[in-house]
Structures are given as C-alpha cells and as structure tokens.
C-alpha positions in Angstrom: 7.3 -15.8 1.7 8.3 -16.9 5.2 4.8 -16.6 6.8 2.9 -18.8 4.3 5.8 -21.4 4.4 5.6 -21.5 8.2 1.8 -21.9 8.0 2.2 -25.0 5.8 4.7 -26.5 8.3 2.4 -25.7 11.2 -0.6 -27.3 9.5 1.2 -30.4 8.2 3.8 -31.3 10.9 2.8 -33.5 13.8 5.2 -32.0 16.3 5.6 -28.7 18.0 6.2 -25.6 15.7 7.5 -22.2 17.0 7.8 -19.0 15.1 9.6 -15.7 15.4 9.5 -12.5 13.2 10.5 -8.9 13.8 7.2 -7.8 12.1 4.2 -8.8 14.3 1.8 -8.7 11.3 3.6 -11.8 9.9 1.9 -13.8 12.7 -1.5 -13.0 11.3 -0.8 -15.6 8.5 -0.5 -18.2 11.2 -3.9 -17.7 12.8 -5.8 -20.9 13.1 -2.6 -23.1 13.3 -0.8 -24.6 16.3 2.3 -22.4 15.8 3.5 -20.8 18.9 4.7 -17.2 18.7 8.0 -16.5 20.4 9.1 -12.9 21.3 12.8 -13.2 21.1 15.2 -15.0 18.7 17.1 -16.5 21.6 13.9 -18.4 22.5 14.0 -20.1 19.1 17.5 -21.5 19.6 16.4 -22.8 23.0 13.2 -24.4 21.8 13.9 -25.8 18.3 15.8 -28.8 17.1 15.4 -27.8 13.4 15.3 -24.1 12.4 14.1 -22.7 9.1 15.2 -19.2 8.1 13.5 -16.9 5.6 15.4 -13.6 5.7 15.9 -10.7 3.3 19.5 -11.6 2.3 23.0 -12.7 3.1 23.7 -9.9 5.6 20.8 -10.9 7.8 21.5 -14.7 7.5 25.1 -14.2 8.5 24.1 -11.9 11.5 21.5 -14.3 12.8 23.5 -17.4 12.4 27.1 -16.4 13.3 26.9 -12.8 14.5 27.6 -11.5 17.9 24.6 -13.3 19.4 24.5 -16.0 16.8 24.2 -19.8 17.3 27.8 -20.5 18.4 27.3 -18.2 21.4 24.1 -20.0 22.6 24.2 -22.4 25.5 21.6 -24.5 23.8 21.8 -25.0 20.0 19.5 -26.5 17.4 20.9 -29.5 15.6 20.0 -28.3 12.1 19.6 -24.9 10.5 18.0 -24.7 7.0 18.2 -21.4 5.2 15.4 -20.8 2.8 16.6 -17.3 1.9 18.5 -16.2 -1.2 22.1 -15.3 -0.3 25.5 -15.2 -2.0 27.1 -18.6 -2.5 30.1 -17.4 -0.5 27.8 -16.5 2.5 26.2 -20.0 2.5 29.6 -21.6 2.5 30.9 -19.3 5.3 27.9 -19.9 7.5 28.1 -23.7 6.9 31.7 -23.8 8.0 31.2 -21.7 11.1 28.1 -23.6 12.2 29.8 -26.9 11.5 32.6 -26.0 14.0 29.8 -25.3 16.6 28.3 -28.8 15.9 25.3 -27.5 14.0 24.4 -28.9 10.5 23.5 -26.3 7.8 21.7 -26.6 4.5 21.1 -23.8 2.0 17.7 -24.4 0.5 16.4 -21.3 -1.3 12.9 -21.3 -2.7 11.5 -20.3 -6.1 8.1 -19.5 -7.6 5.5 -17.0 -6.4 3.9 -16.0 -3.1 0.8 -17.9 -4.3 2.9 -21.0 -4.6 4.2 -20.4 -1.1 0.6 -20.2 0.2 -0.3 -23.5 -1.6 2.8 -25.3 -0.5 3.9 -25.6 -4.2 7.3 -24.0 -4.1 10.4 -25.2 -5.9 13.2 -25.7 -3.4 16.9 -26.1 -4.3 19.0 -27.8 -1.6 22.7 -27.8 -0.9 23.4 -30.5 1.7 25.0 -33.8 2.3 23.0 -36.9 1.4 22.4 -37.7 5.0 21.3 -34.1 5.9 19.1 -33.9 2.9 17.3 -37.2 3.8 16.6 -35.7 7.3 15.2 -32.4 6.1 13.4 -33.4 3.0 10.1 -34.3 4.7 9.8 -30.8 6.2 10.7 -29.2 2.8 7.9 -31.1 1.2 5.5 -29.4 3.5 6.4 -26.2 1.7 7.3 -27.4 -1.9 6.2 -29.8 -4.5 9.6 -29.9 -6.2 12.6 -30.4 -4.1 16.0 -30.6 -5.9 19.1 -31.8 -4.2 22.2 -30.2 -5.8 25.7 -29.2 -5.0 24.8 -25.6 -4.1 21.2 -24.6 -3.5 22.1 -20.9 -3.7 23.8 -21.3 -7.1 20.8 -23.0 -8.5 18.4 -20.3 -7.0 20.5 -17.4 -8.3 20.6 -19.0 -11.8 16.8 -19.5 -11.7 16.1 -16.0 -10.6 18.5 -14.4 -13.1 16.9 -16.3 -16.0 13.5 -15.0 -14.8 14.6 -11.4 -14.5 16.3 -11.5 -18.0 13.2 -13.1 -19.5 10.9 -10.4 -18.0 13.1 -7.7 -19.6 13.0 -9.5 -23.0 9.2 -9.9 -22.8 8.8 -6.2 -21.9 10.8 -5.2 -25.0 8.8 -7.4 -27.2 5.4 -6.3 -25.8 6.3 -2.7 -26.4 7.6 -3.5 -29.9 4.5 -5.5 -30.7 2.2 -2.7 -29.8 4.2 -0.2 -31.8 4.0 -2.6 -34.8 0.2 -2.7 -34.5 -0.2 -6.0 -32.6 -2.1 -5.8 -29.4 0.0 -7.0 -26.4 -2.7 -9.5 -25.4 -2.7 -11.0 -28.9 1.1 -11.2 -28.8 1.1 -13.0 -25.4 -1.6 -15.4 -26.6 0.2 -16.2 -29.8 3.7 -16.6 -28.2 2.3 -18.8 -25.4 1.3 -21.3 -28.1 4.7 -21.3 -29.7 8.4 -21.8 -28.8 8.6 -18.4 -27.2 6.3 -19.6 -24.3 7.6 -19.3 -20.8 6.6 -19.2 -17.1 7.3 -15.4 -17.1 5.1 -14.9 -20.2 2.1 -16.8 -18.6 2.5 -15.2 -15.2 4.4 -11.9 -15.1 3.4 -10.7 -18.5 -0.3 -11.9 -18.4 -1.0 -11.0 -14.8 1.1 -7.8 -14.3 2.7 -6.4 -17.4 -0.5 -6.6 -19.6 -2.8 -4.8 -17.1 0.1 -2.6 -16.0 -0.4 -3.7 -12.4 2.6 -3.3 -10.1 1.5 -3.4 -6.5 3.5 -2.6 -3.5 4.6 -5.4 -1.0 5.4 -7.6 -4.0 8.9 -8.5 -5.2 10.4 -5.1 -6.0 13.3 -4.1 -8.3 15.4 -3.5 -5.2 15.2 -7.3 -4.4 15.9 -8.1 -8.1 19.1 -5.9 -7.9 20.1 -7.7 -4.7 19.8 -11.1 -6.3 21.5 -10.0 -9.5 24.4 -8.6 -7.4 24.8 -12.0 -5.9 24.9 -13.7 -9.3 27.4 -11.1 -10.7 29.6 -11.7 -7.6 29.5 -15.5 -8.3 30.2 -14.9 -12.0 33.2 -12.8 -11.1 34.5 -15.4 -8.7 34.2 -18.1 -11.4 35.6 -15.8 -14.1 32.5 -16.1 -16.3 31.1 -13.2 -18.4 27.3 -12.7 -18.0 26.4 -9.8 -20.2 22.7 -10.4 -20.1 22.7 -10.3 -16.3 24.6 -7.1 -16.4 22.1 -5.6 -18.8 19.2 -6.8 -16.6 20.8 -5.0 -13.6 20.9 -1.7 -15.6 17.2 -2.1 -16.5 16.0 -2.8 -12.9 18.2 0.0 -11.5 16.4 2.3 -14.0 13.1 0.9 -12.9 13.8 1.6 -9.2 14.9 5.1 -10.1 11.8 5.8 -12.3 9.2 5.9 -9.5 8.7 2.1 -9.1 10.9 1.5 -6.1 9.0 -0.8 -3.7 6.6 -2.0 -6.5 6.4 -5.2 -8.4 9.5 -5.6 -10.6 7.7 -6.3 -14.0 7.3 -2.5 -13.9 10.5 -2.6 -16.0 8.1 -2.5 -19.0 7.4 1.1 -18.1 11.1 1.9 -18.5 11.1 0.1 -21.9 7.9 2.0 -23.0 9.6 5.3 -22.2 12.6 4.7 -24.4 14.6 2.1 -22.5 18.1 2.8 -21.1 20.2 5.8 -21.9 23.5 4.9 -23.6 
C-alpha cells in the first residue's frame, strides 16, 4: 500500500518528496515521478519536515519512531510524523507521547480499502490528531484518499473497520457454501443478495472478485495480516473489558485458513475452510 500512496503524493505535491523502503522493488512504483530515493532511514529524518509511515505493524512503527536509532536520537528531526500503518491503539499512544517529548507531532492515520483504491488515491483514512495538527496534514492525506475522517483514535476506527470486514467475509463464505449445497449457484446468490438488505462492500468486492472464482493470489492481504489486525482488536477489547465473540470466531477461521495451505495468499480463501467442513469443535 505504501508505494502507490507515495506515488500519489509525489505526483500531486508541489514540493520535494523523498522516499525510503527496505525493499528496492517498491521504488519501481515511483518511476516517472519526482520522488527521490534515499538509501538510509537516517537520511529521511534529515531531509523531511513531514514523514508518512506505511509499515507492517506496531512493532515496526515503534522501532522506527522511538527505537534505539529512532527520532528522539536524531540531531535533526521532522516536525510531524503521520503513521498510515495499522497498529495497536496502545502503540499509537505510546509513540505519540514519546515523540511529543522530543518535540515531534504525531498522528495515527491508518488507511482502509483496497490496493486498487491506493493506486487511484481513493483510500479512506481515519485520523487521530488534534484539530490543529489535522488541519496541517489534511491536504497531504487528500492526495491519497477521498474520504478523510477526523476522530478520537484513528487506530480504533481502523481496527473496527477491518474487523467488520473480516467477520463479513466469513459470514459470506458460509452462506455461499450453504447456497451451493442447497442448489443455488453462488453467482446467483451474490447477485440476488447484492440487490437486497444483505448487500455489502465485501459481497461486491471480495465475494465477487475472489471467492466466486476461487482466486486467492499471493502478495495480497493474507490471513496472517488478518490475524495481526484481529489480535490488535482483541487486545483493545480486553483493555476496555468488552466481549467480542464474532471477532474471536473470525480469528479461529483465519488461523485455520493460514494452516490449510493458504498462508501468504489472499484472505478470502477462508471460503475453502468453510467448504471443507469449517472449524473443528
């Protein structure tokens, strides 16, 4: 997701744009833009006033921002860091406090929707920031997203969004398998439900484009990433003393998916687990 988001910033922003990634292939997405490729993270801190992060999870965000060679240890620091990753709420709060002590403003602004939406600059972005900070970063966020929501905790909003999607995909998988066994073609079921109150984003996208053709490519959002996000929401629920049984069930389903030969492949492969009998008791 980070590469296409960076590409949109590089194409739309009038000023200088620098980029860094541990994977050189990520820079291929930026070909034809003015983005400058830096070879070391330290160069980013030295060059940029506003830094956007798109990292695998909370561990990486914490290490980059406030680890041994993090921002507080740098002689030259950016003024603002915006985290577009999905992390635990507790991590976002911890990083925000530590960076604030170092004089650096921090916003958690995780993104939602698909890689295609990232390429088109049509992401949904949920932002946790003060009113003043939000007003400063909103123009850059709109280079990447068409819907930018300012809330109390961007990470909480993102985790809730993702969990609802993951739960919905499991429910659709069960109903697609049930429909077929009851003599209704899955494509007919999807068409009919899409015209009724059972319609959803997951039905029109994940079901139609992936679950119906049974296409679960690699290098898409895999069940391991789903489990990471669900672990974050279960952690948040435990902290708030809220019972989330549907999320717990979804975690079991995606764990089974990863263990059934679909690790590293697109997470709607959960339908294959359902088709083979579902979860063991």
